[in-house]
Backbone as a ProteinNet text record, in pm:
[ID]
protein_1_A
[PRIMARY]
XXXXXXXXXXXXXXXXXXXXXXXXXXXXXXXXXXXXXXXXXXXXXXXXXXXXXXXXXXXXXXXXXXXXXXXXXXXXXXXXXXXXXXXXXXXXXXXXXXXXXXXXXXXXXXXXXXXXXXXXXXXXXXXXXXXXXXXXXXXXXXXXXXXXXXXXXXXXXXXXXXXXXXXXXXXXXXXXXXXXXXXXXXXXXXXXXXXXXXXXXXXXXXXXXXXXXXXXXXXXXXXXXXXXXXXXXXXXXXXXXXXXXXXXXXXXXXXXXXXXXXXXXXXXXXXX
[TERTIARY]
91.3	14.3	93.2	206	290.1	359.5	411.3	429.4	357.1	233.7	125.5	109.8	112.5	78.4	189	322.8	448.8	394	360.4	376.4	255.6	152.2	35.6	79.2	175.7	223.5	306	396.1	489.4	398.8	322.3	239.4	172.4	115	48.1	137.7	253.5	356.1	370.3	407.7	453.8	323.7	204.1	87.6	115.1	117	142.6	248.5	370.9	462.7	458.1	381.4	352.7	243.3	171.5	49.2	121.7	207	281	373	431.4	527.2	435.2	306.1	204.3	177.3	120.7	83.2	172	297.1	406.8	431.7	401.9	432.8	333	210	78.4	96	141.9	147.2	265.3	387.6	466.5	434.1	370.6	294	207.2	136.5	27.4	100.7	227.4	273.1	367.4	390.5	474.4	379.2	457.5	376.9	414.6	276.8	335.8	311	322.6	283.8	142.9	45.7	-63.9	-122.8	-34.2	-112.6	-77.9	48.3	84.6	0.4	-37.5	-98.8	-246.8	-304.4	-457.2	-430.2	-330.1	-295.8	-280.6	-202.9	-177.9	-280.6	-388.7	-504.2	-592.2	-643.9	-732.1	-680.5	-548.8	-515.8	-515.4	-490.4	-499.2	-619.2	-749.6	-878.6	-928.5	-908.4	-969.6	-908.7	-772.8	-706.7	-765.2	-797.7	-826.9	-942	-1072.3	-1162.6	-1149.6	-1086.4	-1040	-983.3	-908	-866.5	-967.5	-1046.9	-1177.7	-1253	-1275.6	-1334.1	-1241.1	-1122.3	-1020.7	-1039.1	-1054.2	-1035.8	-1192.3	-1287	-1425.4	-1538.3	-1495.6	-1577	-1608.8	-1530	-1526.7	-1567.5	-1608.1	-1630.6	-1800.6	-1874.4	-2030.4	-2082.9	-2016.2	-2073.2	-2086.1	-2002.1	-2001.9	-1881.7	-1798.4	-1636	-1635.6	-1511.4	-1467.4	-1422.9	-1373.1	-1350.1	-1459.8	-1573.5	-1695.3	-1762.1	-1752.5	-1811.5	-1716.8	-1593.6	-1520	-1537.2	-1616.3	-1672.9	-1728.4	-1677.7	-1732.7	-1916.9	-1951.7	-2088.8	-2177.4	-2095.9	-2165.8	-2162.2	-2163.8	-2177.4	-2295.6	-2384.6	-2460.4	-2412.9	-2429.8	-2397.1	-2509.4	-2574.2	-2671.4	-2618.8	-2654.4	-2623	-2742.6	-2745.2	-2882.8	-2807	-2858.5	-2798.2	-2918.7	-2849.5	-2945	-2892.9	-2955.2	-2906.2	-2753.7	-2685.3	-2518	-2436	-2513.2	-2440.3	-2470.8	-2397.5	-2449.7	-2367.7	-2482	-2454.1	-2431.7	-2346.1	-2302.5	-2315.1	-2371.9	-2414	-2339.7	-2279.8	-2199.3	-2275.2	-2348.4	-2418	-2339.7	-2255.7	-2215.1	-2253.1	-2267.9	-2333.2	-2300	-2423.3	-2439.8	-2351	-2315.5	-2247.3	-2118.3	-2062.8	-1939.4	-1903.5	-1845.9	-1813.3	-1669.8	-1602.2	-1441.5	-1419.1	-1319.7	-1259.9	-1139.4	-1089.1	-955.8	-853.7	-824	-695.8	-723.3	-793.8	-815.7	-899.7	-956.6	-1011.4	-1164.3	-1257.7	-1372.8	-1461.7	-1570.4	-1641.3	-1795	-1850.1	-1989.6	-2046	-2181.4	-2246.6	-2245.7	-2264.6	-2319	-2201.3	-2152	-2066.2	-2125.3	-2148.3	-2215.2	-2111.2	-2084.6	-2022.2	-2108.7	-2081	-2168	-2059	-2078.5	-1968.1	-2027.1	-1952.7	-1987.5	-2004.4	-2080.7	-2130.2	-2017.9	-1977.3	-1857.5	-1743.4	-1711.6	-1548.6	-1443.3	-1511.6	-1414.8	-1362.6	-1395.5	-1350.5	-1200.9	-1117.1	-980.1	-991.9	-1101.5	-1120.1	-1278.5	-1280.1	-1413	-1431.7	-1527.4	-1540.8	-1658.5	-1652.1	-1766.5	-1739.6	-1808.4	-1816.5	-1827.1	-1764.8	-1797.5	-1836.2	-1938	-1995.1	-2030.5	-2028.8	-2040.8	-2181.3	-2226.9	-2353.5	-2341.4	-2303.9	-2279.7	-2160.7	-2067	-1971.3	-1833.4	-1818.8	-1700.6	-1601.2	-1460.3	-1359.2	-1289.7	-1305.9	-1247.7	-1287.5	-1415.3	-1496.4	-1466	-1358.8	-1344.1	-1453.9	-1528.9	-1651.2	-1568.7	-1621.1	-1572.4	-1705.9	-1729.8	-1833.8	-1784.5	-1879.9	-1851.8	-1814.4	-1717	-1696.1	-1602.4	-1566.5	-1468	-1526.3	-1483	-1508.5	-1380.4	-1373	-1267.7	-1269.1	-1142.9	-1141.7	-1023.8	-1076.2	-1004.2	-950.1	-822.7	-758.3	-744.7	-770.5	-734.1	-579.7	-501.6	-361.3	-286.3	-211.7	-121.6	-13	94.3	216.9	301.7	274.3	349.7	274.4	156.4	79.9	4.8	-14.2	-112.8	-242.9	-326.2	-447.8	-406.3	-499.2	-474.9	-614.4	-645.8	-741	-735.2	-765.1	-715.8	-830	-849.9	-936	-929.4	-1034.6	-1035.6	-1120.8	-1094	-1195.2	-1220.8	-1320.7	-1353.6	-1417	-1346.4	-1395.6	-1385.8	-1484.6	-1473.3	-1447.4	-1338.4	-1301.8	-1328.3	-1393.2	-1436.9	-1392	-1293.3	-1248.3	-1348.7	-1312.9	-1405.3	-1391.8	-1294.7	-1274.8	-1325	-1378.2	-1467.1	-1363.4	-1236.6	-1168.7	-1207.3	-1188.9	-1252.4	-1141.8	-1122.1	-1033	-1103.8	-1088.6	-1161.1	-1041.6	-1059.8	-950.8	-1006.2	-936.4	-958.4	-840.7	-843.6	-707.4	-696.3	-602.6	-607.4	-539.5	-549.2	-524.2	-511.8	-382.5	-351.8	-300.2	-379.7	-344.4	-316.7	-181	-157.2	-141.5	-204.3	-232.5	-114.7	-10.8	130.3	157.6	70.9	84.9	-46	-96.9	-203.8	-329.2	-326.5	-463	-523.3	-411.2	-458.7	-491.5	-510.9	-534.7	-673.4	-733.1	-894.8	-856.3	-766	-751.1	-716.8	-704.7	-669.6	-544.5	-494.8	-393.5	-236	-252	-130.8	-120.2	-220.9	-236	-142.7	-78.3	9.1	-30.4	-51	-63.1	32.3	60.5	132.8	69	86.2	-2.7	44.2	10.1	83.5	-30.5	3.5	-109.4	-88.5	-176.6	-149.1	-306.1	-303.7	-411.8	-394.7	-489.8	-517	-617.7	-560.9	-654.4	-667.6	-803.5	-829.3	-899.9	-831.7	-878.9	-968.4	-1060.6	-1184.5	-1108.1	-1002.1	-914.7	-872.4	-878.2	-843.2	-678.1	-652.7	-511.1	-513.4	-437.2	-441.5	-296.3	-302.3	-179.4	-200.8	-80.3	-67.6	5.4	-36.2	18.8	65.8	192.9	226	290.2	267.7	362.7	480.8	589.8	698.4	762.8	736.2	785.2	665.8	623	504.1	477.2	350.8	308.1	274	324.6	330.3	231.5	91.3	7.8	14.7	-4.5	-8.5	-75.9	-168	-235.6	-137.7	-171	-299.3	-269.5	-152.7	-124.1	-227	-289.3	-376.3	-303.6	-174.7	-85	-13.8	43.8	118.3	256.7	318.2	456.8	577.3	567	662.2	618.6	728.6	651.2	695.2	711.8	707.8	619.3	608.6	516.8	559.4	558.9	592.1	431.6	445.6	340.3	382.2	326.7	385.1	244.5	305.4	228.7	257.5	211.4	276.7	404.6	430.5	572.9	682.1	637.1	730.6	700.4	773.2	751	826.5	744	823.1	790.7	862.5	862.5	799.6	728.4	655.9	728.4	796.2	835.9	771.8	706.2	656.5	734	861.8	946.6	1021.1	1072.5	1135.3	1065.9	922.8	878.4	803.2	859.6	775.3	625.3	546.9	424.6	431.7	408.4	381.2	318.2	273.2	165.7	273.5	412.6	461.2	504.8	525.6	585.6	668.7	794.9	888.7	868.3	849.7	809.2	920.4	991	1095.8	1061.3	1046.8	990.7	1087.5	1042.6	1125.1	1236.4	1264.8	1351.3	1459.1	1425.2	1528.9	1490.1	1384	1363.5	1294.3	1325.2	1269.1	1131.7	1019	942.9	894.2	840.3	745.2	611.4	534.5	378.7	334.6	237.7	160.1	47.2	-6.9	-142.7	-203	-330.9	-424.5	-450.4
-99.5	11.4	130.6	110.7	229.3	262.1	152.2	179.5	240.6	165.8	245.2	384.2	435.9	558.2	661.2	603.3	664.1	690.5	588.2	574.5	691.3	671	783	904.5	951.1	1064.1	1110.2	1027.6	1075.2	1107	1004.1	1040.2	1204.4	1201.1	1361.7	1454.9	1441.9	1524.9	1565.6	1436	1456.4	1532.5	1505.2	1585.9	1711.4	1752.2	1878.7	1951.2	1920.4	1958.5	2009.7	1906.7	1903.3	2017.6	2042.4	2128.7	2278.7	2268.6	2391.5	2459.8	2358.3	2381.1	2437.6	2369.4	2401.9	2537.6	2583	2695.9	2805.8	2776.1	2878	2896.2	2774	2843	2907.6	2878.7	2960.9	3097.6	3127.7	3265.5	3338	3258.1	3301.9	3338.1	3268.7	3287.2	3409	3420.6	3537.7	3672.1	3647.9	3758	3842.8	3748.9	3804.8	3798.6	3892.4	3882.3	3764.4	3702.5	3562.8	3575.4	3502.1	3495.3	3495	3420.4	3442.3	3592.2	3644	3790.8	3875.1	3839.9	3937.4	3909.1	3802.8	3746.7	3820.7	3822.3	3863.9	4018.3	4097.1	4224.6	4245.6	4187.6	4197	4173.8	4076	4049.1	4168	4191.8	4310.8	4441.8	4461.5	4576.4	4593.9	4491.2	4471.8	4468.3	4437.3	4445.1	4565.7	4653.1	4738.5	4875.7	4870.3	4969.6	4951.9	4836.1	4821.4	4883.5	4877.8	4958.3	5108.8	5144.1	5292.6	5342	5241.5	5272.7	5330.1	5228.3	5254.2	5378.5	5420.9	5511.9	5651	5649	5767.1	5777.3	5660.4	5672.3	5701.9	5658.1	5662.6	5743.3	5791.4	5835.4	6000.4	6055.9	6222.3	6249.8	6171.5	6225.7	6223.7	6259.6	6283	6173.7	6071.9	5962.4	6027.5	6126.5	6171.6	6165.3	6117.9	6105.7	5956.2	5956.5	5821.9	5741.9	5785.7	5684.8	5621.2	5706.5	5630.8	5549.6	5583.7	5481	5335.5	5351.6	5229.7	5124.9	5152.2	5050.7	4941.3	4819.3	4683.4	4698.8	4631.7	4629.3	4556.2	4474.4	4395.9	4486.2	4591.1	4720.7	4801.5	4839	4931.9	5052.5	5168.8	5306.8	5399.5	5425.2	5517.4	5672.7	5762	5895.5	5964.9	6025.2	6101.4	6241.9	6352.8	6489.4	6536.5	6592	6657.6	6761.2	6882	6996.8	7020.1	7025.3	7035.9	6921.1	6791.1	6670.1	6576.3	6484.9	6406.7	6258.7	6160.4	6045.8	5940.2	5855.3	5746.4	5627.6	5549.9	5402.3	5305.4	5216.4	5094.7	5003	4895	4793.3	4653.9	4580.5	4490.5	4355.2	4291.2	4171.1	4082.5	4009.7	3918.4	3801.7	3755.5	3635.2	3669	3809.5	3805.4	3933.8	4021.4	4126	4167.5	4094.6	4066.3	4210.3	4271.3	4405.3	4392.9	4528.5	4487.7	4448.5	4460	4392.5	4274.4	4184.3	4038.1	4029.7	4142.3	4113	4110.5	4027.9	4008.3	4085.6	4191.3	4215.1	4178.5	4201.4	4143.2	4271.1	4295.8	4416.8	4536	4635	4761.1	4867	4967.2	5077.7	5203.2	5287.6	5403.3	5512.9	5627.1	5753.3	5858.5	5943	6061.6	6180.7	6278.3	6414.1	6534.7	6640.4	6771.3	6742.5	6833.2	6858.1	6936.3	7040.1	7132.5	7073.8	7001.6	6967.6	7044.7	7168.7	7292	7332.3	7293.6	7343.8	7304.9	7335.9	7287.4	7173.5	7170.4	7039.6	6965.4	6838.5	6781	6692.8	6699.7	6612.2	6502.9	6408.1	6304.4	6176.3	6062.5	5939.2	5821.1	5711.4	5589.6	5495.6	5416.9	5298.5	5177.6	5081.1	4958.5	4853.3	4789	4708.4	4589.7	4465.3	4333.2	4336.6	4394.3	4415.7	4328.3	4252.8	4147.7	4185.7	4174.6	4175.5	4033.5	3948.6	3803.6	3727.4	3733.4	3664.4	3729.7	3849.2	3898.3	4023.2	4007.9	4103.4	4227.1	4338.8	4470.9	4553.2	4572.1	4645	4774.9	4870.9	5000.7	5116.5	5204.9	5331.3	5386.4	5503.7	5609.7	5724.9	5831.7	5986	6032.7	6091.2	6158.9	6305.4	6333.8	6496.6	6492.9	6526.8	6505.2	6635.9	6656.1	6772.5	6764.1	6901.1	6880.6	6892.5	6959	6977.9	6971.1	6873.7	6883.9	6990.6	6984.5	7034.7	6998.9	6901.9	6836.2	6864.6	6917.8	6945	6833.9	6736	6606.2	6596.9	6527.5	6512	6437.4	6435.3	6361.2	6334.7	6193	6198.9	6141.9	6181.8	6140.8	6068.1	5953.6	5861.6	5844.1	5854.2	5821	5689	5596.1	5467.9	5385.2	5312.8	5222.2	5121.6	5000.6	4913.7	4771.3	4662.5	4539	4461.5	4384.2	4276.4	4152.4	4080	3916.8	3836.1	3757.4	3650.5	3544.2	3441.6	3360.4	3231.7	3212.4	3138.8	3187.8	3301.2	3350.4	3418.6	3465	3545.4	3692.9	3748.4	3903.2	3984.9	4097	4201	4354.1	4430.3	4547.3	4645.4	4717.9	4837.4	4972.2	5032.2	5196.1	5259.8	5367.8	5429.3	5576.4	5595.4	5690.8	5644.5	5697.7	5647.1	5781.8	5809.2	5893.2	5839.6	5886.3	5813.3	5936.1	5954.6	6045.9	5996.2	6054.9	6031.5	6104.4	6026.8	6078.3	6079.4	5976	5978.1	5937.7	5998	5933.7	6039.1	6109.9	6176.1	6268.4	6308.6	6404.7	6326.3	6200.7	6131.2	6046.4	6014	5960.4	5816.3	5743.4	5588.9	5573.3	5441.9	5422.2	5333.7	5298.2	5215.1	5280.4	5417.5	5474.9	5517.6	5495.5	5558.2	5483.4	5585.6	5541.1	5611	5531.7	5588.9	5554.2	5654.4	5606.1	5646.1	5560.7	5543.4	5520.6	5621.3	5623.9	5623.5	5584.5	5591.1	5503.1	5480.7	5373.2	5325.6	5226.8	5147.1	5112	5086.7	5004.6	4884.8	4773.6	4652.4	4575.1	4523	4401.3	4306.5	4179.6	4061.5	3989.8	3902.4	3858.1	3775.1	3717.7	3650.7	3741.9	3856.1	3948.4	3991.1	3942.8	3999.8	4148.4	4237.9	4381.4	4387.9	4478.5	4507.2	4658	4707.4	4853.5	4849.9	4927.8	4899.8	5038.7	5057.3	5191.8	5184.9	5258.9	5269.5	5333.9	5287.6	5361.2	5402.7	5320.7	5395.1	5348.8	5454.3	5448.5	5317.5	5271.7	5170.2	5210.4	5105.9	5192.7	5095.8	5155.6	5078.4	5152.3	5041	5081.3	4961.1	5018.4	4914.1	4839	4717.4	4654.3	4550.1	4568.3	4477.4	4489.9	4362.3	4379.9	4371.4	4400.5	4384.3	4505.1	4561.4	4654.8	4604.8	4688.7	4664.1	4699.3	4787.5	4812.9	4877.6	4917.4	5006.4	4917.2	4947.8	4864	4929.3	4824.6	4840.6	4802.8	4870.3	4815.3	4750.1	4614	4589.2	4539.6	4580.2	4581.8	4538.1	4439.3	4328.3	4356.5	4383.3	4367	4438.5	4548.7	4584.9	4530.5	4431.3	4380	4399.7	4427.6	4492.4	4408	4393.9	4276.1	4375.2	4382.3	4439.1	4364	4440.8	4395.2	4453.5	4386.5	4458.2	4392.5	4495.6	4451.4	4438.3	4462.1	4421.4	4579.4	4539.2	4633.2	4692.4	4676.4	4715.6	4628.3	4481.6	4398.6	4353.2	4316.6	4286.5	4139.8	4107.8	3940.5	3957.5	3826.4	3813.8	3782.8	3826.9	3792.8	3923.9	3887.9	4013.1	3972	4037.1	3961.5	4012.4	3917	3946.1	3903.9	4020.8	4002.9	4011.2	3908.6	3893.5	3956.4	3982.9	4048.5	4004.5	3839.8	3790.1	3776.4	3829.3	3829.3	3739	3643.2	3519	3604.9	3546.2	3600	3502.9	3553.5	3458.7	3534.2	3442.4	3523.4	3480.2	3607.9	3615	3590.9	3499.3	3485.6	3542.7	3628.8	3670.6	3559	3528.9	3435.1	3551.5
10.2	-5.6	3.3	76.5	81.3	-52.2	-116.1	-229.7	-333.9	-341.6	-404.1	-395.7	-260.3	-231.4	-301.9	-293.7	-349.2	-497.2	-564.2	-723.3	-758.3	-670.8	-718.3	-684.9	-571.7	-526.6	-650.7	-720.4	-812.5	-962.9	-974.1	-1102.7	-1058.9	-970.1	-945.2	-953.7	-922.9	-926.2	-1055.7	-1135	-1267.8	-1371.6	-1326.2	-1398.4	-1365.1	-1250.3	-1200.8	-1251.6	-1261.7	-1316.6	-1497.3	-1549.2	-1679.9	-1726.6	-1642.4	-1639.9	-1610.6	-1520.1	-1489.2	-1590.9	-1657.7	-1789.8	-1914.6	-1919.4	-2030.4	-2019	-1878.4	-1842.9	-1856.5	-1812.3	-1856.9	-2009	-2063.4	-2224.1	-2278.4	-2235.8	-2298.2	-2256.4	-2090.8	-2071	-2135.1	-2171.1	-2260.1	-2386.9	-2475.7	-2607.5	-2588	-2479.8	-2463.1	-2435.6	-2359.8	-2355.2	-2468.6	-2574.1	-2678.5	-2801.2	-2914.5	-3011.6	-3089.8	-3158.9	-3234.2	-3373.4	-3449.8	-3601.4	-3617.4	-3536.7	-3558.8	-3541.4	-3431.2	-3401	-3520.7	-3566.9	-3692.5	-3824.8	-3832.9	-3968.5	-3949.2	-3855.4	-3819.1	-3855	-3799.2	-3804	-3954.9	-4023	-4183.7	-4262.2	-4237	-4302.6	-4292.4	-4143.1	-4155	-4159.1	-4180	-4224	-4371.2	-4453.2	-4606.1	-4628.4	-4572.5	-4622.2	-4588.9	-4459.7	-4438.1	-4543.7	-4563.7	-4652.1	-4793.7	-4825.1	-4986	-5006.3	-4916.7	-4935.5	-4926.8	-4807.9	-4816	-4955.7	-5011.5	-5149.4	-5241.6	-5245	-5331.3	-5301.8	-5182.5	-5139.6	-5198.1	-5182.4	-5225.9	-5366.6	-5453.1	-5599.8	-5653.1	-5588.1	-5645.7	-5551.2	-5466.9	-5366.6	-5381.5	-5470.9	-5454.8	-5612.9	-5684.7	-5812.9	-5875.6	-5770.7	-5811.6	-5909.2	-5916.7	-6037.4	-6194	-6219.2	-6354	-6433.1	-6369.5	-6421.1	-6470.4	-6537.5	-6616.9	-6482.4	-6404.8	-6278.7	-6233.4	-6186	-6136.6	-6210.1	-6370.6	-6451.6	-6470.5	-6409.6	-6441.9	-6349.9	-6231.4	-6138.7	-6214.2	-6186.3	-6230.2	-6207.3	-6336.2	-6326.1	-6238.9	-6136.6	-6012.3	-5901.8	-5899.7	-5825.2	-5869.4	-5783.2	-5822.6	-5739.8	-5772.4	-5740.6	-5749.8	-5598.1	-5607.9	-5550.2	-5591.3	-5533.6	-5489.9	-5366.7	-5337.3	-5279.2	-5311.8	-5283.2	-5167	-5065.1	-4953	-4913	-4944.2	-4874.5	-4931.6	-4800.9	-4845	-4838	-4815.4	-4810.3	-4957.5	-4995.7	-5078.8	-5038.8	-5059.9	-5034.5	-5137.8	-5106.8	-5248.4	-5163.2	-5230.8	-5182.4	-5310.1	-5253.7	-5338.8	-5294.3	-5370.6	-5322.7	-5424.6	-5343.4	-5444.5	-5447.6	-5553.5	-5564.8	-5454.9	-5412.8	-5261	-5328.6	-5454.1	-5472.3	-5488.2	-5473.7	-5491.4	-5605.8	-5580.4	-5705.2	-5722.6	-5816.2	-5845.6	-5886	-5772.7	-5828.4	-5910.4	-5979.3	-6078.4	-5995.2	-5882.9	-5808.2	-5752.5	-5790.9	-5768.5	-5616.2	-5568.9	-5423.8	-5480	-5369.7	-5391.7	-5284.9	-5320.4	-5205	-5226.4	-5113.5	-5102	-4982.6	-5019.6	-4914.6	-4974.7	-4863.1	-4892.4	-4822.8	-4891.7	-4847	-4868.3	-4762.1	-4812.1	-4774.4	-4862.9	-4828	-4811.1	-4705.5	-4682.2	-4695.8	-4749.9	-4737.9	-4797.8	-4782.9	-4831.2	-4982.3	-5032.3	-5197.6	-5241.5	-5193.7	-5259.3	-5252.6	-5350.5	-5399.5	-5430.1	-5437.5	-5495	-5353.4	-5217.8	-5085.1	-5084.1	-5014.1	-4990.2	-4906.7	-4811.2	-4730.9	-4731.8	-4743.3	-4729.9	-4614.2	-4541.8	-4442.4	-4472.7	-4387.2	-4436	-4362.1	-4378.2	-4325.8	-4415.7	-4364.4	-4448.8	-4363.8	-4393.4	-4313	-4393.7	-4325.6	-4380.5	-4343.1	-4423.4	-4403.1	-4461.6	-4369.6	-4418.6	-4524.3	-4499.1	-4616.4	-4567.8	-4678.5	-4683.2	-4779.9	-4728	-4851.8	-4846.2	-4947.8	-4953.2	-4844.1	-4799.3	-4689.3	-4545	-4542.8	-4398.7	-4413.1	-4268.3	-4256.3	-4195.3	-4247.7	-4188.7	-4152.7	-4051.3	-3981.2	-3911.7	-3874	-3812.8	-3942.3	-3922.1	-4009.9	-3991.4	-4046.1	-4037.1	-4064.2	-3987.4	-4003.6	-4062.3	-4171.7	-4248.8	-4274.5	-4340.3	-4395	-4475	-4595.4	-4731.1	-4770.6	-4792.4	-4840.8	-4993.8	-5061.4	-5180.8	-5213.2	-5144	-5147.6	-5015.5	-4983.2	-4861.1	-4876.1	-4801.1	-4814.9	-4919.2	-4963	-5089.7	-5213.6	-5201.9	-5312.3	-5359.7	-5287.4	-5318.6	-5235	-5293.4	-5209.1	-5075.3	-4986.9	-4874.3	-4804.5	-4781	-4678.9	-4538.6	-4447.9	-4307.3	-4235.4	-4187.5	-4150.9	-3992.6	-3909.9	-3757.4	-3789.6	-3742	-3762.6	-3646.9	-3638.6	-3539.6	-3606.9	-3601.9	-3703.6	-3634.1	-3671.9	-3625.9	-3746.8	-3719.6	-3841.7	-3783.9	-3870.9	-3831.6	-3934.1	-3912.8	-4010	-4016.4	-4152.7	-4163.6	-4055.8	-3993.4	-3897.4	-3747.8	-3751.7	-3611	-3535.9	-3570.9	-3492.8	-3505	-3411.4	-3419.7	-3361.3	-3479.4	-3439.3	-3417	-3292.6	-3293.5	-3326.1	-3415.1	-3444.1	-3420.7	-3360.2	-3338.2	-3353.8	-3461	-3475.7	-3588.8	-3626.4	-3739.1	-3839.5	-4002.5	-4116.4	-4226.5	-4242.1	-4327.9	-4471.9	-4586.5	-4712.2	-4830	-4835.2	-4956.5	-5077.6	-5155.9	-5324.7	-5395.8	-5413.3	-5418.6	-5598.8	-5644.1	-5800.3	-5876.3	-5984.3	-6058.6	-6049.7	-5950.3	-5933	-6036.9	-6119.6	-6231.4	-6354.7	-6353.6	-6479.2	-6461.6	-6572.1	-6557.6	-6527.9	-6518.1	-6493.2	-6362.2	-6303.2	-6163.5	-6175.8	-6301.9	-6310.7	-6281.6	-6257	-6220.1	-6120.2	-5996	-5886.6	-5771	-5696.1	-5594.5	-5449	-5343.8	-5227.3	-5117.1	-5027.4	-4922.6	-4788.5	-4713.8	-4595.6	-4441.3	-4365.4	-4248.9	-4129.5	-3991.7	-3912.4	-3778.5	-3702.6	-3578.7	-3565	-3479.9	-3431.6	-3306	-3225.7	-3107.9	-3134	-3115.3	-3165.4	-3050.8	-3002.6	-2929.3	-3003	-2983	-3024.1	-2925.3	-2994.6	-2914.8	-2760.2	-2791.5	-2696.3	-2587.4	-2596.7	-2500.6	-2518.7	-2622.8	-2655.1	-2725.3	-2677	-2698.5	-2799.5	-2885.1	-2950.9	-3004	-3006.2	-3063.2	-3201.5	-3297.9	-3419.8	-3465.3	-3509.2	-3575.8	-3708.6	-3790.2	-3916.9	-3909.8	-3913.3	-3884.9	-4021.4	-4134.9	-4291.3	-4346.3	-4438.1	-4474	-4570.1	-4574.1	-4663.7	-4800.6	-4893.2	-5029.5	-5112	-5151.5	-5225	-5391.3	-5477.2	-5611.2	-5682.5	-5790.4	-5869.7	-5968	-6020	-5978.9	-5852.7	-5789.9	-5681.3	-5591.6	-5506	-5377.4	-5261.7	-5271.6	-5121	-5113.2	-5012.2	-4975	-5046.4	-5120.7	-5151.1	-5093.3	-4984.5	-4913.3	-4807.1	-4687	-4565.1	-4447.3	-4331.6	-4208.8	-4085.4	-4015.7	-3888.7	-3789	-3646	-3514.7	-3455.6	-3430.5	-3338.9	-3203.2	-3116.5	-2953.5	-2883.5	-2811.8	-2725.1	-2563.9	-2473.5	-2354	-2329.2	-2394.5	-2403.9	-2494.5	-2556.7	-2662.3	-2799.6	-2853.9	-3022	-3112.8	-3197.2	-3328	-3473.8	-3558.3	-3675.3	-3794.7	-3862.1	-3994.9	-4111.6	-4200.1	-4329.1	-4434.9	-4536.2	-4652.7	-4767.5	-4771.2	-4871.5	-4931.8	-5061	-5138.9	-5253.4	-5285.7	-5354.2	-5476.6	-5460.6	-5548.7	-5510.3	-5589	-5564.6	-5546.5	-5400.6	-5354.9	-5228.2	-5205.2	-5060.1	-4928.8	-4940.3	-4839.3	-4742.3	-4617	-4526	-4422.3	-4379.2	-4286.4	-4153	-4072	-3923.3	-3847.2	-3781.1	-3695	-3553.3	-3483.4	-3328.7	-3230.7	-3120.8	-3013.9	-2981.4	-2998.9	-2964.5	-3095.8	-3187.9	-3300.5	-3401.3	-3375.5	-3495	-3591.8	-3706.9	-3836.3	-3912.9	-3906.3	-4001.5	-4124.4	-4238.9	-4319.6	-4320.3	-4332.1	-4313.3	-4468.5	-4487.9	-4606.5	-4637.7	-4703.2	-4737.9	-4823.2	-4781.7	-4915	-5028.4
[MASK]
++++++++++++++++++++++++++++++++++++++++++++++++++++++++++++++++++++++++++++++++++++++++++++++++++++++++++++++++++++++++++++++++++++++++++++++++++++++++++++++++++++++++++++++++++++++++++++++++++++++++++++++++++++++++++++++++++++++++++++++++++++++++++++++++++++++++++++++++

């Protein structure tokens, strides 16, 4: 009986030690930026910026320009003017609307803004209703201010956003922050194939599992058609005081970003 008691005690101690190691490992993972954290950040960032790209390109044309008429046939555009405001609604096909950059949209986007596009600044909002980018749901909206010409002589739009991003697997990211999109090339031409944007800003992101991450663009993200991904730029991702760096590359259009973890380990993040 004594021998059995000792064996049971050793077995219980072993289980306790294994559980302690497992808990310590999980606590360590929760404390540090992980590849999973970074990938969700990259995917949600790419999806939200993609629709803001469309807002910048087509949301200030009153529906009468070559640009607005270039929208795919699978989106219905409705324009309503009320007093000093104009509302532009895009309804994308429920079965999916393929965009020129290869992304697929579903749902409704509404832009409400000042009527006077000749003013130096135009204010307004963007809201989303059952809207999806490649199966990623985007809810909430942004308040924006658009400058006709910034200090560099370029159009610029500043967004204050409060968005909830839900991934197909059920993961949720609540994103709050600011985003500045400077239109550095192509704004004077009727086509969108030569448009280039530089994006800066920051965000506070909370995931459904309680993880909180702060996100700061440290080198402007570079977006240009027809690429559906950022082609360059760097981001710092901070979690529990530990910071990882995400690098989108040197200008090539690909679905890769390089993640350098706080301990110096380097990983490659792939976008779908």
